[in-house]
C-alpha positions in Angstrom: -7.4 -12.6 4.0 -8.1 -11.8 0.5 -8.6 -14.6 -1.8 -9.1 -16.1 -5.3 -12.1 -18.3 -6.6 -11.2 -20.8 -8.6 -13.0 -20.2 -11.6 -10.9 -16.9 -11.6 -7.6 -18.9 -11.0 -7.6 -20.9 -13.6 -8.8 -18.2 -16.2 -5.9 -16.3 -15.3 -3.7 -18.3 -15.4 -4.4 -19.8 -18.5 -3.6 -16.2 -20.1 -0.2 -15.7 -17.7 -1.9 -12.9 -15.4 -0.8 -15.6 -12.2 1.6 -17.6 -10.6 -0.3 -20.5 -8.9 2.1 -21.4 -5.8 1.4 -24.8 -4.2 2.6 -24.6 -0.5 1.9 -27.9 1.0 4.8 -30.3 0.9 7.0 -31.7 -2.0 4.8 -35.5 -1.9 1.6 -33.3 -1.5 2.2 -31.6 -4.5 3.1 -35.1 -6.4 0.2 -36.7 -5.6 -1.6 -34.9 -7.1 -1.6 -30.6 -7.5 -3.2 -27.8 -9.4 -1.2 -27.6 -13.4 1.5 -25.6 -14.0 1.4 -24.8 -10.7 5.2 -24.5 -8.6 5.7 -26.3 -5.7 7.6 -24.3 -3.1 6.8 -25.8 0.3 6.1 -23.2 3.0 9.4 -24.5 5.0 11.3 -23.5 1.9 9.1 -20.2 0.8 11.6 -17.7 2.0 14.4 -18.7 0.9 13.5 -19.1 -2.4 11.4 -16.5 -2.8 13.2 -14.5 -5.8 12.5 -18.1 -8.3 9.2 -16.7 -8.1 8.6 -14.2 -11.8 8.5 -10.8 -10.1 5.6 -9.2 -12.4 2.4 -11.5 -12.3 0.4 -11.8 -8.8 0.9 -14.6 -7.5 -2.2 -17.1 -5.9 -1.1 -19.9 -3.0 -3.1 -22.7 -2.6 -2.2 -25.1 0.5 -4.8 -28.2 1.3 -8.2 -26.4 2.7 -9.7 -23.9 4.4 -7.7 -24.6 7.6 -4.6 -25.0 6.5 -2.4 -22.2 8.2 0.5 -22.9 5.0 -1.0 -20.4 2.1 -2.5 -17.9 4.6 1.3 -17.8 5.6 2.7 -17.5 2.3 0.0 -14.4 1.4 1.4 -12.3 4.7 4.8 -12.9 3.5 5.0 -11.9 -0.2 2.7 -9.3 0.6 5.5 -7.8 3.7 7.8 -9.1 0.3 6.3 -6.2 -1.4 4.3 -9.1 -4.1 0.8 -9.0 -4.9 -0.2 -11.9 -3.6 -3.5 -14.0 -3.0 -4.8 -16.9 -1.2 -6.8 -19.9 -3.8 -10.5 -20.2 -2.3 -10.7 -23.5 -0.3 -7.1 -25.8 -1.4 -6.3 -29.5 -3.4 -9.3 -31.2 -1.5 -12.1 -28.5 -2.7 -10.5 -28.6 -6.0 -10.8 -32.0 -6.7 -14.1 -32.2 -5.4 -15.5 -28.8 -7.4 -14.2 -31.6 -10.5 -10.9 -28.6 -11.1 -7.8 -31.1 -13.5 -4.8 -32.1 -11.3 -1.4 -33.2 -12.7 0.0 -35.6 -11.2 4.6 -35.5 -10.4 7.4 -34.7 -8.9 8.3 -30.1 -9.5 10.3 -29.8 -11.8 
C-alpha cells in the first residue's frame, strides 16, 4: 500500500493539498493528534465519508505500522474513488520524531 512520509504530509497539509484523517478512537485523538487532522474513527468512516472534502487526497493514520485501521480506511476510500494513502508509521512514530502534536476533542 502506498504511503506518505511525515515530511511530505506536513508540507502538503500546510499547502492544503492533503486532508489528514485520524481513524483512531476519539479518546486517542483527544490525547494527541496531528495538527489539523479530522477525527473519524474507523468504525464510523463508512457513514461519515461525506465529511471529507472531495477535492483533496486523504492521508490516513492510526496507531502505528502494525495497526490495520489506516489500511482499512485507505482501502475503503479508494473503493469509493478517493485518492488516499497511509502515513508511514503512525502517531507513536510521529511523536518520537518530535513532530507537532495537538490535543483536545474533535470539533
